PDB file of N, CA, C and O in Angstrom:
ATOM      1  N   UNK A   1      48.313 -15.482  -2.355  1.00  0.00           N
ATOM      2  CA  UNK A   1      47.030 -15.477  -2.882  1.00  0.00           C
ATOM      3  C   UNK A   1      45.984 -17.306  -2.332  1.00  0.00           C
ATOM      4  O   UNK A   1      46.446 -18.430  -2.532  1.00  0.00           O
ATOM      5  N   UNK A   2      45.083 -17.110  -1.898  1.00  0.00           N
ATOM      6  CA  UNK A   2      44.611 -17.746  -1.222  1.00  0.00           C
ATOM      7  C   UNK A   2      44.091 -18.643  -2.482  1.00  0.00           C
ATOM      8  O   UNK A   2      44.297 -17.982  -3.500  1.00  0.00           O
ATOM      9  N   UNK A   3      43.458 -19.979  -2.817  1.00  0.00           N
ATOM     10  CA  UNK A   3      43.897 -20.852  -3.267  1.00  0.00           C
ATOM     11  C   UNK A   3      41.359 -20.687  -4.094  1.00  0.00           C
ATOM     12  O   UNK A   3      40.520 -20.119  -3.394  1.00  0.00           O
ATOM     13  N   UNK A   4      41.101 -21.146  -5.082  1.00  0.00           N
ATOM     14  CA  UNK A   4      39.985 -21.265  -5.510  1.00  0.00           C
ATOM     15  C   UNK A   4      39.108 -22.199  -5.545  1.00  0.00           C
ATOM     16  O   UNK A   4      39.542 -22.885  -6.470  1.00  0.00           O
ATOM     17  N   UNK A   5      37.903 -22.852  -5.074  1.00  0.00           N
ATOM     18  CA  UNK A   5      37.470 -23.825  -5.071  1.00  0.00           C
ATOM     19  C   UNK A   5      36.373 -24.310  -5.665  1.00  0.00           C
ATOM     20  O   UNK A   5      35.890 -24.842  -4.666  1.00  0.00           O
ATOM     21  N   UNK A   6      35.518 -24.565  -6.615  1.00  0.00           N
ATOM     22  CA  UNK A   6      34.487 -24.279  -7.143  1.00  0.00           C
ATOM     23  C   UNK A   6      33.686 -25.453  -5.915  1.00  0.00           C
ATOM     24  O   UNK A   6      34.217 -26.481  -5.495  1.00  0.00           O
ATOM     25  N   UNK A   7      32.675 -25.073  -5.636  1.00  0.00           N
ATOM     26  CA  UNK A   7      32.054 -26.456  -4.880  1.00  0.00           C
ATOM     27  C   UNK A   7      30.907 -26.737  -4.904  1.00  0.00           C
ATOM     28  O   UNK A   7      30.009 -26.012  -5.332  1.00  0.00           O
ATOM     29  N   UNK A   8      30.747 -28.266  -4.259  1.00  0.00           N
ATOM     30  CA  UNK A   8      29.640 -29.632  -5.318  1.00  0.00           C
ATOM     31  C   UNK A   8      28.474 -29.141  -5.006  1.00  0.00           C
ATOM     32  O   UNK A   8      28.206 -28.933  -3.822  1.00  0.00           O
ATOM     33  N   UNK A   9      27.581 -28.872  -6.000  1.00  0.00           N
ATOM     34  CA  UNK A   9      26.059 -28.017  -5.373  1.00  0.00           C
ATOM     35  C   UNK A   9      25.788 -26.509  -5.733  1.00  0.00           C
ATOM     36  O   UNK A   9      24.677 -26.020  -5.940  1.00  0.00           O
ATOM     37  N   UNK A  10      27.106 -25.801  -5.775  1.00  0.00           N
ATOM     38  CA  UNK A  10      27.343 -24.226  -6.580  1.00  0.00           C
ATOM     39  C   UNK A  10      26.526 -24.618  -8.291  1.00  0.00           C
ATOM     40  O   UNK A  10      26.391 -25.661  -8.931  1.00  0.00           O
ATOM     41  N   UNK A  11      26.242 -23.590  -8.461  1.00  0.00           N
ATOM     42  CA  UNK A  11      25.752 -23.072 -10.202  1.00  0.00           C
ATOM     43  C   UNK A  11      26.452 -22.149 -11.138  1.00  0.00           C
ATOM     44  O   UNK A  11      26.346 -20.926 -11.220  1.00  0.00           O
ATOM     45  N   UNK A  12      27.111 -22.883 -11.754  1.00  0.00           N
ATOM     46  CA  UNK A  12      27.980 -22.432 -12.763  1.00  0.00           C
ATOM     47  C   UNK A  12      28.071 -21.762 -14.415  1.00  0.00           C
ATOM     48  O   UNK A  12      28.008 -22.461 -15.427  1.00  0.00           O
ATOM     49  N   UNK A  13      28.229 -20.286 -14.405  1.00  0.00           N
ATOM     50  CA  UNK A  13      28.477 -20.394 -16.016  1.00  0.00           C
ATOM     51  C   UNK A  13      30.076 -21.010 -16.370  1.00  0.00           C
ATOM     52  O   UNK A  13      31.234 -20.756 -16.038  1.00  0.00           O
ATOM     53  N   UNK A  14      29.454 -21.840 -17.130  1.00  0.00           N
ATOM     54  CA  UNK A  14      30.621 -22.693 -18.233  1.00  0.00           C
ATOM     55  C   UNK A  14      31.228 -22.055 -19.473  1.00  0.00           C
ATOM     56  O   UNK A  14      30.855 -22.815 -20.368  1.00  0.00           O
ATOM     57  N   UNK A  15      31.927 -21.124 -20.017  1.00  0.00           N
ATOM     58  CA  UNK A  15      31.644 -21.178 -21.807  1.00  0.00           C
ATOM     59  C   UNK A  15      33.117 -21.934 -22.263  1.00  0.00           C
ATOM     60  O   UNK A  15      34.166 -21.971 -21.620  1.00  0.00           O
ATOM     61  N   UNK A  16      32.857 -22.436 -23.405  1.00  0.00           N
ATOM     62  CA  UNK A  16      33.905 -23.671 -23.600  1.00  0.00           C
ATOM     63  C   UNK A  16      33.959 -23.220 -25.077  1.00  0.00           C
ATOM     64  O   UNK A  16      33.197 -22.353 -25.506  1.00  0.00           O
ATOM     65  N   UNK A  17      34.629 -23.666 -25.629  1.00  0.00           N
ATOM     66  CA  UNK A  17      34.778 -24.487 -27.591  1.00  0.00           C
ATOM     67  C   UNK A  17      34.522 -25.113 -27.628  1.00  0.00           C
ATOM     68  O   UNK A  17      34.992 -26.098 -27.060  1.00  0.00           O
ATOM     69  N   UNK A  18      33.027 -25.070 -28.708  1.00  0.00           N
ATOM     70  CA  UNK A  18      32.452 -26.227 -29.405  1.00  0.00           C
ATOM     71  C   UNK A  18      32.695 -26.343 -30.866  1.00  0.00           C
ATOM     72  O   UNK A  18      33.206 -25.497 -31.600  1.00  0.00           O
ATOM     73  N   UNK A  19      32.325 -27.323 -31.120  1.00  0.00           N
ATOM     74  CA  UNK A  19      32.582 -27.632 -33.279  1.00  0.00           C
ATOM     75  C   UNK A  19      31.812 -26.793 -33.946  1.00  0.00           C
ATOM     76  O   UNK A  19      31.588 -27.058 -35.128  1.00  0.00           O
ATOM     77  N   UNK A  20      31.226 -25.585 -33.346  1.00  0.00           N
ATOM     78  CA  UNK A  20      31.050 -24.645 -34.334  1.00  0.00           C
ATOM     79  C   UNK A  20      32.110 -23.875 -33.792  1.00  0.00           C
ATOM     80  O   UNK A  20      33.039 -24.300 -33.104  1.00  0.00           O
ATOM     81  N   UNK A  21      31.782 -22.079 -34.352  1.00  0.00           N
ATOM     82  CA  UNK A  21      32.061 -21.364 -34.219  1.00  0.00           C
ATOM     83  C   UNK A  21      32.470 -20.375 -33.459  1.00  0.00           C
ATOM     84  O   UNK A  21      33.465 -19.672 -33.285  1.00  0.00           O
ATOM     85  N   UNK A  22      30.931 -20.598 -32.878  1.00  0.00           N
ATOM     86  CA  UNK A  22      30.032 -19.995 -31.539  1.00  0.00           C
ATOM     87  C   UNK A  22      30.942 -20.509 -30.354  1.00  0.00           C
ATOM     88  O   UNK A  22      31.772 -21.232 -30.906  1.00  0.00           O
ATOM     89  N   UNK A  23      31.241 -20.487 -28.744  1.00  0.00           N
ATOM     90  CA  UNK A  23      31.125 -20.798 -28.264  1.00  0.00           C
ATOM     91  C   UNK A  23      30.097 -22.113 -27.021  1.00  0.00           C
ATOM     92  O   UNK A  23      28.890 -21.884 -27.111  1.00  0.00           O
ATOM     93  N   UNK A  24      30.236 -22.623 -26.587  1.00  0.00           N
ATOM     94  CA  UNK A  24      29.300 -23.412 -25.767  1.00  0.00           C
ATOM     95  C   UNK A  24      29.070 -22.582 -24.671  1.00  0.00           C
ATOM     96  O   UNK A  24      30.022 -21.966 -24.192  1.00  0.00           O
ATOM     97  N   UNK A  25      27.677 -22.445 -24.086  1.00  0.00           N
ATOM     98  CA  UNK A  25      27.815 -22.101 -22.744  1.00  0.00           C
ATOM     99  C   UNK A  25      26.464 -23.137 -21.842  1.00  0.00           C
ATOM    100  O   UNK A  25      25.319 -23.532 -22.060  1.00  0.00           O
ATOM    101  N   UNK A  26      27.140 -23.184 -21.142  1.00  0.00           N
ATOM    102  CA  UNK A  26      26.682 -24.134 -20.311  1.00  0.00           C
ATOM    103  C   UNK A  26      26.800 -23.598 -18.812  1.00  0.00           C
ATOM    104  O   UNK A  26      27.791 -23.385 -18.113  1.00  0.00           O
ATOM    105  N   UNK A  27      24.600 -23.371 -18.422  1.00  0.00           N
ATOM    106  CA  UNK A  27      24.538 -23.272 -16.558  1.00  0.00           C
ATOM    107  C   UNK A  27      24.271 -24.285 -16.640  1.00  0.00           C
ATOM    108  O   UNK A  27      23.645 -24.881 -17.517  1.00  0.00           O
ATOM    109  N   UNK A  28      25.142 -24.921 -14.852  1.00  0.00           N
ATOM    110  CA  UNK A  28      24.738 -25.721 -13.844  1.00  0.00           C
ATOM    111  C   UNK A  28      25.347 -25.886 -12.689  1.00  0.00           C
ATOM    112  O   UNK A  28      26.353 -25.340 -12.237  1.00  0.00           O
ATOM    113  N   UNK A  29      24.485 -26.877 -12.150  1.00  0.00           N
ATOM    114  CA  UNK A  29      25.497 -27.870 -10.619  1.00  0.00           C
ATOM    115  C   UNK A  29      26.615 -28.495 -10.692  1.00  0.00           C
ATOM    116  O   UNK A  29      26.941 -29.660 -10.923  1.00  0.00           O
ATOM    117  N   UNK A  30      26.986 -27.831 -10.531  1.00  0.00           N
ATOM    118  CA  UNK A  30      28.505 -28.046 -10.197  1.00  0.00           C
ATOM    119  C   UNK A  30      28.300 -29.362  -9.536  1.00  0.00           C
ATOM    120  O   UNK A  30      27.829 -29.088  -8.432  1.00  0.00           O
ATOM    121  N   UNK A  31      28.475 -31.338  -9.709  1.00  0.00           N
ATOM    122  CA  UNK A  31      28.573 -32.186  -9.395  1.00  0.00           C
ATOM    123  C   UNK A  31      29.559 -32.946  -8.649  1.00  0.00           C
ATOM    124  O   UNK A  31      29.449 -33.423  -7.519  1.00  0.00           O
ATOM    125  N   UNK A  32      31.045 -33.008  -9.866  1.00  0.00           N
ATOM    126  CA  UNK A  32      32.298 -33.529  -9.849  1.00  0.00           C
ATOM    127  C   UNK A  32      33.093 -33.750 -11.016  1.00  0.00           C
ATOM    128  O   UNK A  32      32.723 -33.622 -12.182  1.00  0.00           O
ATOM    129  N   UNK A  33      34.387 -34.146 -10.536  1.00  0.00           N
ATOM    130  CA  UNK A  33      35.202 -34.127 -11.149  1.00  0.00           C
ATOM    131  C   UNK A  33      35.404 -35.478 -12.145  1.00  0.00           C
ATOM    132  O   UNK A  33      35.602 -36.513 -11.509  1.00  0.00           O
ATOM    133  N   UNK A  34      35.382 -35.622 -13.682  1.00  0.00           N
ATOM    134  CA  UNK A  34      35.909 -36.939 -14.237  1.00  0.00           C
ATOM    135  C   UNK A  34      36.833 -37.183 -15.157  1.00  0.00           C
ATOM    136  O   UNK A  34      37.092 -36.425 -16.092  1.00  0.00           O
ATOM    137  N   UNK A  35      37.283 -38.083 -14.965  1.00  0.00           N
ATOM    138  CA  UNK A  35      38.013 -38.150 -16.231  1.00  0.00           C
ATOM    139  C   UNK A  35      37.192 -38.768 -17.849  1.00  0.00           C
ATOM    140  O   UNK A  35      36.263 -39.571 -17.937  1.00  0.00           O
ATOM    141  N   UNK A  36      37.745 -38.235 -18.688  1.00  0.00           N
ATOM    142  CA  UNK A  36      37.692 -38.142 -19.818  1.00  0.00           C
ATOM    143  C   UNK A  36      38.293 -38.647 -20.615  1.00  0.00           C
ATOM    144  O   UNK A  36      39.084 -37.872 -21.153  1.00  0.00           O
ATOM    145  N   UNK A  37      38.317 -40.098 -21.157  1.00  0.00           N
ATOM    146  CA  UNK A  37      40.237 -40.628 -21.917  1.00  0.00           C
ATOM    147  C   UNK A  37      41.167 -39.916 -21.116  1.00  0.00           C
ATOM    148  O   UNK A  37      41.130 -40.593 -20.089  1.00  0.00           O
ATOM    149  N   UNK A  38      41.715 -39.297 -20.970  1.00  0.00           N
ATOM    150  CA  UNK A  38      43.305 -39.053 -20.675  1.00  0.00           C
ATOM    151  C   UNK A  38      43.060 -37.485 -20.064  1.00  0.00           C
ATOM    152  O   UNK A  38      43.838 -37.050 -19.215  1.00  0.00           O
ATOM    153  N   UNK A  39      41.913 -36.665 -20.562  1.00  0.00           N
ATOM    154  CA  UNK A  39      41.641 -35.476 -19.725  1.00  0.00           C
ATOM    155  C   UNK A  39      40.638 -35.346 -18.672  1.00  0.00           C
ATOM    156  O   UNK A  39      39.643 -36.071 -18.706  1.00  0.00           O
ATOM    157  N   UNK A  40      40.814 -34.440 -17.685  1.00  0.00           N
ATOM    158  CA  UNK A  40      39.697 -34.035 -16.595  1.00  0.00           C
ATOM    159  C   UNK A  40      38.721 -32.906 -17.142  1.00  0.00           C
ATOM    160  O   UNK A  40      38.907 -31.841 -17.730  1.00  0.00           O
ATOM    161  N   UNK A  41      37.736 -33.513 -16.752  1.00  0.00           N
ATOM    162  CA  UNK A  41      35.885 -32.506 -17.105  1.00  0.00           C
ATOM    163  C   UNK A  41      35.428 -32.541 -16.188  1.00  0.00           C
ATOM    164  O   UNK A  41      35.142 -33.555 -15.552  1.00  0.00           O
ATOM    165  N   UNK A  42      35.235 -31.368 -15.878  1.00  0.00           N
ATOM    166  CA  UNK A  42      34.025 -30.990 -14.933  1.00  0.00           C
ATOM    167  C   UNK A  42      32.894 -31.143 -15.425  1.00  0.00           C
ATOM    168  O   UNK A  42      32.490 -30.599 -16.453  1.00  0.00           O
ATOM    169  N   UNK A  43      31.973 -32.299 -14.361  1.00  0.00           N
ATOM    170  CA  UNK A  43      31.058 -32.310 -14.225  1.00  0.00           C
ATOM    171  C   UNK A  43      29.201 -31.646 -14.075  1.00  0.00           C
ATOM    172  O   UNK A  43      28.810 -31.477 -12.920  1.00  0.00           O
ATOM    173  N   UNK A  44      28.680 -31.477 -14.677  1.00  0.00           N
ATOM    174  CA  UNK A  44      27.679 -30.144 -14.226  1.00  0.00           C
ATOM    175  C   UNK A  44      26.003 -31.108 -14.691  1.00  0.00           C
ATOM    176  O   UNK A  44      25.746 -31.849 -15.640  1.00  0.00           O
ATOM    177  N   UNK A  45      25.241 -30.681 -13.621  1.00  0.00           N
ATOM    178  CA  UNK A  45      24.139 -31.100 -13.958  1.00  0.00           C
ATOM    179  C   UNK A  45      23.193 -29.961 -14.334  1.00  0.00           C
ATOM    180  O   UNK A  45      22.854 -28.963 -13.698  1.00  0.00           O
ATOM    181  N   UNK A  46      22.792 -30.494 -15.821  1.00  0.00           N
ATOM    182  CA  UNK A  46      22.144 -29.569 -16.466  1.00  0.00           C
ATOM    183  C   UNK A  46      20.043 -30.208 -16.803  1.00  0.00           C
ATOM    184  O   UNK A  46      19.458 -31.247 -16.498  1.00  0.00           O
ATOM    185  N   UNK A  47      19.703 -29.259 -17.346  1.00  0.00           N
ATOM    186  CA  UNK A  47      17.830 -29.380 -17.427  1.00  0.00           C
ATOM    187  C   UNK A  47      17.755 -28.858 -18.814  1.00  0.00           C
ATOM    188  O   UNK A  47      18.054 -27.693 -19.077  1.00  0.00           O
ATOM    189  N   UNK A  48      17.278 -29.882 -19.877  1.00  0.00           N
ATOM    190  CA  UNK A  48      17.386 -30.011 -20.784  1.00  0.00           C
ATOM    191  C   UNK A  48      15.760 -31.081 -21.245  1.00  0.00           C
ATOM    192  O   UNK A  48      15.540 -32.250 -20.930  1.00  0.00           O
ATOM    193  N   UNK A  49      14.904 -30.168 -22.032  1.00  0.00           N
ATOM    194  CA  UNK A  49      13.722 -30.738 -21.935  1.00  0.00           C
ATOM    195  C   UNK A  49      13.060 -31.536 -20.549  1.00  0.00           C
ATOM    196  O   UNK A  49      12.755 -32.673 -20.189  1.00  0.00           O
ATOM    197  N   UNK A  50      13.060 -30.388 -20.135  1.00  0.00           N
ATOM    198  CA  UNK A  50      12.316 -30.964 -18.730  1.00  0.00           C
ATOM    199  C   UNK A  50      13.155 -32.083 -17.770  1.00  0.00           C
ATOM    200  O   UNK A  50      12.679 -32.759 -16.858  1.00  0.00           O
ATOM    201  N   UNK A  51      14.129 -32.072 -18.113  1.00  0.00           N
ATOM    202  CA  UNK A  51      15.463 -33.872 -18.138  1.00  0.00           C
ATOM    203  C   UNK A  51      16.648 -32.968 -17.295  1.00  0.00           C
ATOM    204  O   UNK A  51      17.182 -31.960 -17.757  1.00  0.00           O
ATOM    205  N   UNK A  52      16.948 -33.587 -15.893  1.00  0.00           N
ATOM    206  CA  UNK A  52      18.491 -33.683 -15.277  1.00  0.00           C
ATOM    207  C   UNK A  52      19.114 -34.200 -15.931  1.00  0.00           C
ATOM    208  O   UNK A  52      18.599 -35.288 -16.189  1.00  0.00           O
ATOM    209  N   UNK A  53      20.004 -34.069 -16.406  1.00  0.00           N
ATOM    210  CA  UNK A  53      21.352 -34.606 -17.389  1.00  0.00           C
ATOM    211  C   UNK A  53      22.636 -34.091 -17.147  1.00  0.00           C
ATOM    212  O   UNK A  53      22.858 -32.889 -17.289  1.00  0.00           O
ATOM    213  N   UNK A  54      23.632 -35.005 -16.741  1.00  0.00           N
ATOM    214  CA  UNK A  54      24.640 -34.594 -16.496  1.00  0.00           C
ATOM    215  C   UNK A  54      26.125 -34.145 -17.822  1.00  0.00           C
ATOM    216  O   UNK A  54      26.323 -35.088 -18.589  1.00  0.00           O
ATOM    217  N   UNK A  55      26.650 -33.438 -17.969  1.00  0.00           N
ATOM    218  CA  UNK A  55      27.608 -32.699 -18.991  1.00  0.00           C
ATOM    219  C   UNK A  55      28.924 -32.744 -18.355  1.00  0.00           C
ATOM    220  O   UNK A  55      29.351 -32.325 -17.279  1.00  0.00           O
ATOM    221  N   UNK A  56      29.389 -33.315 -19.241  1.00  0.00           N
ATOM    222  CA  UNK A  56      30.948 -33.434 -19.253  1.00  0.00           C
ATOM    223  C   UNK A  56      31.955 -32.390 -19.977  1.00  0.00           C
ATOM    224  O   UNK A  56      31.793 -32.384 -21.198  1.00  0.00           O
ATOM    225  N   UNK A  57      33.003 -31.465 -19.485  1.00  0.00           N
ATOM    226  CA  UNK A  57      33.303 -30.529 -20.074  1.00  0.00           C
ATOM    227  C   UNK A  57      34.984 -30.632 -20.143  1.00  0.00           C
ATOM    228  O   UNK A  57      35.789 -29.815 -19.695  1.00  0.00           O
ATOM    229  N   UNK A  58      35.183 -31.555 -20.655  1.00  0.00           N
ATOM    230  CA  UNK A  58      36.706 -31.067 -20.687  1.00  0.00           C
ATOM    231  C   UNK A  58      37.437 -29.767 -20.306  1.00  0.00           C
ATOM    232  O   UNK A  58      36.935 -28.680 -20.594  1.00  0.00           O
ATOM    233  N   UNK A  59      39.026 -29.893 -19.439  1.00  0.00           N
ATOM    234  CA  UNK A  59      39.186 -29.108 -18.745  1.00  0.00           C
ATOM    235  C   UNK A  59      39.412 -28.192 -19.810  1.00  0.00           C
ATOM    236  O   UNK A  59      39.165 -27.002 -19.616  1.00  0.00           O
ATOM    237  N   UNK A  60      39.909 -28.635 -21.062  1.00  0.00           N
ATOM    238  CA  UNK A  60      40.814 -27.933 -22.158  1.00  0.00           C
ATOM    239  C   UNK A  60      40.263 -27.464 -23.390  1.00  0.00           C
ATOM    240  O   UNK A  60      40.775 -27.326 -24.501  1.00  0.00           O
ATOM    241  N   UNK A  61      38.706 -27.172 -22.806  1.00  0.00           N
ATOM    242  CA  UNK A  61      37.785 -26.802 -23.825  1.00  0.00           C
ATOM    243  C   UNK A  61      37.454 -25.569 -23.156  1.00  0.00           C
ATOM    244  O   UNK A  61      36.668 -24.867 -23.792  1.00  0.00           O
ATOM    245  N   UNK A  62      38.035 -24.883 -21.481  1.00  0.00           N
ATOM    246  CA  UNK A  62      37.329 -23.987 -21.357  1.00  0.00           C
ATOM    247  C   UNK A  62      37.424 -22.995 -21.420  1.00  0.00           C
ATOM    248  O   UNK A  62      38.507 -22.770 -20.881  1.00  0.00           O
ATOM    249  N   UNK A  63      36.909 -21.862 -21.815  1.00  0.00           N
ATOM    250  CA  UNK A  63      37.916 -20.929 -21.545  1.00  0.00           C
ATOM    251  C   UNK A  63      37.333 -19.921 -20.799  1.00  0.00           C
ATOM    252  O   UNK A  63      37.666 -18.778 -21.114  1.00  0.00           O
ATOM    253  N   UNK A  64      36.470 -20.067 -19.801  1.00  0.00           N
ATOM    254  CA  UNK A  64      36.287 -19.422 -18.555  1.00  0.00           C
ATOM    255  C   UNK A  64      34.629 -19.799 -17.939  1.00  0.00           C
ATOM    256  O   UNK A  64      33.571 -19.909 -18.559  1.00  0.00           O
ATOM    257  N   UNK A  65      34.908 -19.919 -16.607  1.00  0.00           N
ATOM    258  CA  UNK A  65      33.840 -20.318 -15.612  1.00  0.00           C
ATOM    259  C   UNK A  65      33.240 -18.789 -14.560  1.00  0.00           C
ATOM    260  O   UNK A  65      33.992 -18.043 -13.932  1.00  0.00           O
ATOM    261  N   UNK A  66      31.666 -18.670 -14.648  1.00  0.00           N
ATOM    262  CA  UNK A  66      31.852 -17.542 -14.084  1.00  0.00           C
ATOM    263  C   UNK A  66      31.067 -17.495 -13.183  1.00  0.00           C
ATOM    264  O   UNK A  66      29.952 -17.660 -13.678  1.00  0.00           O
ATOM    265  N   UNK A  67      30.970 -17.309 -11.698  1.00  0.00           N
ATOM    266  CA  UNK A  67      30.435 -17.349 -10.054  1.00  0.00           C
ATOM    267  C   UNK A  67      30.083 -16.599  -9.599  1.00  0.00           C
ATOM    268  O   UNK A  67      30.378 -15.462  -9.967  1.00  0.00           O
ATOM    269  N   UNK A  68      29.192 -16.850  -8.462  1.00  0.00           N
ATOM    270  CA  UNK A  68      29.442 -15.292  -7.870  1.00  0.00           C
ATOM    271  C   UNK A  68      30.029 -15.761  -6.660  1.00  0.00           C
ATOM    272  O   UNK A  68      30.433 -16.900  -6.422  1.00  0.00           O
ATOM    273  N   UNK A  69      30.033 -14.765  -5.929  1.00  0.00           N
ATOM    274  CA  UNK A  69      30.970 -15.441  -4.241  1.00  0.00           C
ATOM    275  C   UNK A  69      30.601 -16.402  -3.397  1.00  0.00           C
ATOM    276  O   UNK A  69      31.310 -16.899  -2.522  1.00  0.00           O
ATOM    277  N   UNK A  70      29.673 -16.626  -3.612  1.00  0.00           N
ATOM    278  CA  UNK A  70      28.880 -17.780  -2.602  1.00  0.00           C
ATOM    279  C   UNK A  70      28.804 -19.222  -2.834  1.00  0.00           C
ATOM    280  O   UNK A  70      28.260 -20.136  -2.215  1.00  0.00           O
ATOM    281  N   UNK A  71      29.802 -19.141  -4.361  1.00  0.00           N
ATOM    282  CA  UNK A  71      29.793 -20.363  -5.280  1.00  0.00           C
ATOM    283  C   UNK A  71      31.023 -20.883  -5.085  1.00  0.00           C
ATOM    284  O   UNK A  71      31.406 -21.857  -5.733  1.00  0.00           O
ATOM    285  N   UNK A  72      31.995 -20.100  -3.889  1.00  0.00           N
ATOM    286  CA  UNK A  72      33.641 -20.710  -3.883  1.00  0.00           C
ATOM    287  C   UNK A  72      33.899 -21.195  -2.432  1.00  0.00           C
ATOM    288  O   UNK A  72      33.359 -20.884  -1.370  1.00  0.00           O
ATOM    289  N   UNK A  73      34.740 -21.920  -2.685  1.00  0.00           N
ATOM    290  CA  UNK A  73      35.953 -21.914  -1.298  1.00  0.00           C
ATOM    291  C   UNK A  73      36.787 -21.171  -1.032  1.00  0.00           C
ATOM    292  O   UNK A  73      37.463 -21.400  -2.035  1.00  0.00           O
ATOM    293  N   UNK A  74      37.377 -20.399  -0.484  1.00  0.00           N
ATOM    294  CA  UNK A  74      38.519 -19.802  -0.601  1.00  0.00           C
ATOM    295  C   UNK A  74      39.338 -21.110   0.311  1.00  0.00           C
ATOM    296  O   UNK A  74      38.646 -21.929   0.916  1.00  0.00           O
ATOM    297  N   UNK A  75      40.432 -21.173   0.324  1.00  0.00           N
ATOM    298  CA  UNK A  75      41.678 -21.846   1.014  1.00  0.00           C
ATOM    299  C   UNK A  75      43.171 -21.238   1.006  1.00  0.00           C
ATOM    300  O   UNK A  75      43.811 -20.530   0.229  1.00  0.00           O
ATOM    301  N   UNK A  76      43.417 -21.871   2.270  1.00  0.00           N
ATOM    302  CA  UNK A  76      45.319 -21.357   1.820  1.00  0.00           C
ATOM    303  C   UNK A  76      45.709 -22.024   0.853  1.00  0.00           C
ATOM    304  O   UNK A  76      45.071 -22.873   0.231  1.00  0.00           O
ATOM    305  N   UNK A  77      47.126 -21.552   0.632  1.00  0.00           N
ATOM    306  CA  UNK A  77      47.604 -22.821  -0.214  1.00  0.00           C
ATOM    307  C   UNK A  77      48.048 -24.136  -0.081  1.00  0.00           C
ATOM    308  O   UNK A  77      48.056 -25.063  -0.891  1.00  0.00           O
ATOM    309  N   UNK A  78      48.558 -24.029   1.524  1.00  0.00           N
ATOM    310  CA  UNK A  78      48.903 -24.793   2.139  1.00  0.00           C
ATOM    311  C   UNK A  78      48.215 -25.942   2.823  1.00  0.00           C
ATOM    312  O   UNK A  78      48.832 -26.949   3.171  1.00  0.00           O
ATOM    313  N   UNK A  79      46.664 -25.740   3.046  1.00  0.00           N
ATOM    314  CA  UNK A  79      46.325 -26.804   2.955  1.00  0.00           C
ATOM    315  C   UNK A  79      45.923 -27.870   2.493  1.00  0.00           C
ATOM    316  O   UNK A  79      46.065 -28.917   3.124  1.00  0.00           O
ATOM    317  N   UNK A  80      45.497 -27.834   1.620  1.00  0.00           N
ATOM    318  CA  UNK A  80      45.894 -29.010   0.462  1.00  0.00           C
ATOM    319  C   UNK A  80      46.195 -29.169  -0.763  1.00  0.00           C
ATOM    320  O   UNK A  80      45.615 -29.238  -1.847  1.00  0.00           O
ATOM    321  N   UNK A  81      47.728 -29.232  -0.158  1.00  0.00           N
ATOM    322  CA  UNK A  81      48.664 -29.257  -1.566  1.00  0.00           C
ATOM    323  C   UNK A  81      48.897 -29.499  -2.125  1.00  0.00           C
ATOM    324  O   UNK A  81      49.744 -28.845  -2.734  1.00  0.00           O
ATOM    325  N   UNK A  82      48.113 -31.651  -2.993  1.00  0.00           N
ATOM    326  CA  UNK A  82      47.964 -32.472  -3.441  1.00  0.00           C
ATOM    327  C   UNK A  82      47.189 -32.476  -4.233  1.00  0.00           C
ATOM    328  O   UNK A  82      47.409 -33.189  -5.212  1.00  0.00           O
ATOM    329  N   UNK A  83      45.866 -31.646  -4.176  1.00  0.00           N
ATOM    330  CA  UNK A  83      44.571 -31.464  -4.885  1.00  0.00           C
ATOM    331  C   UNK A  83      45.070 -30.513  -6.257  1.00  0.00           C
ATOM    332  O   UNK A  83      45.913 -29.623  -6.374  1.00  0.00           O
ATOM    333  N   UNK A  84      44.246 -31.073  -7.088  1.00  0.00           N
ATOM    334  CA  UNK A  84      44.995 -30.591  -8.382  1.00  0.00           C
ATOM    335  C   UNK A  84      43.316 -29.719  -8.951  1.00  0.00           C
ATOM    336  O   UNK A  84      43.126 -28.871  -9.822  1.00  0.00           O
ATOM    337  N   UNK A  85      42.627 -30.217  -8.262  1.00  0.00           N
ATOM    338  CA  UNK A  85      41.545 -29.638  -8.926  1.00  0.00           C
ATOM    339  C   UNK A  85      40.778 -27.950  -8.206  1.00  0.00           C
ATOM    340  O   UNK A  85      39.618 -27.664  -7.910  1.00  0.00           O
ATOM    341  N   UNK A  86      41.616 -27.433  -8.166  1.00  0.00           N
ATOM    342  CA  UNK A  86      41.764 -25.786  -7.761  1.00  0.00           C
ATOM    343  C   UNK A  86      41.556 -24.960  -8.515  1.00  0.00           C
ATOM    344  O   UNK A  86      41.262 -24.261  -7.546  1.00  0.00           O
ATOM    345  N   UNK A  87      41.391 -24.224  -9.448  1.00  0.00           N
ATOM    346  CA  UNK A  87      41.620 -22.792 -10.062  1.00  0.00           C
ATOM    347  C   UNK A  87      42.222 -21.732  -9.040  1.00  0.00           C
ATOM    348  O   UNK A  87      41.822 -21.258  -7.977  1.00  0.00           O
ATOM    349  N   UNK A  88      43.467 -21.553  -9.901  1.00  0.00           N
ATOM    350  CA  UNK A  88      44.063 -20.221  -9.544  1.00  0.00           C
ATOM    351  C   UNK A  88      43.707 -19.110 -10.455  1.00  0.00           C
ATOM    352  O   UNK A  88      44.146 -17.978 -10.248  1.00  0.00           O
TER     353      UNK A  88
END
């Protein structure tokens, strides 16, 4: 199976756990990956109150990510063995 990489500039919907009983749904442009404390996080650019903001979503809180085929890059597993930002 090919590895799937979410690409910078792609628009994704991320459903993650929150402090409430309901999940947090974030739709935004993927701008990168960051470390938050000791945990990795996805960084999305979101619009809030007419302003562009960055939101860090810890990987451990993510339930699922939705996206269209145009917002991914498929790569052969052998292309980038050392990378850790891929979802399989």
